[in-house]
C-alpha angles and dihedrals in degrees: 000000000000092000092057090048093047091048090052091048091049091050091050091050092049093048091048091049092050091048091049092049092050091049090050093050093049093049092048091051091052094044104047099057089056090060093064093058127205121330111239132176123230120197119203132171120248114246092216106040106014092233118133121261119202120212121190116208136170108239109203122222108265116211095208101042139056114253093247094047090051090050091052090050090051095050091049089059086067137228126325089220108079091210091067126084124245115239093233140001116293110267095043107138137192109249092184140347114197128176116205110182103304097340122093120204115200116187112195130192118259089248088092090068090070115083121228143177117289092011130128123243108276097246091047091048091051092050092047091049089051094049092046091055093046090048094053102036113049092183089068116081100171134029121200115196118205129186113211091336098314126101110263094238090059089065095060 
């Protein structure tokens, strides 16, 4: 009698262990892809040839920032490839990034008006920033770049 009871108990323990292991594997498979984030492309100009280099990066979800604002912050950090030019001088910051319907307004700090080493021309950097955002966010149809609250083209 005890052997039948112990066999049933053993079977229940084994089934419960298998069920628990399967649940763990499923939850791990659902959790880990979310750590990587969203794959985004970043286009930079080559310092040597002027051709465009595309970098693909996983941009993680940021709890305090909008996805687009976080992307703009990432692109301002510059390329991972040291042979590519930065869009703007190091230290350029996003003052605000506001989406209104399908238009994105990006207000950048006036630091971008200063030229630096290994940096694109300002107009080219603005155009490349604009095209990068349009390339990665299909819900945006127009990007307006401001520098310290004024439209970028007013500064040139």
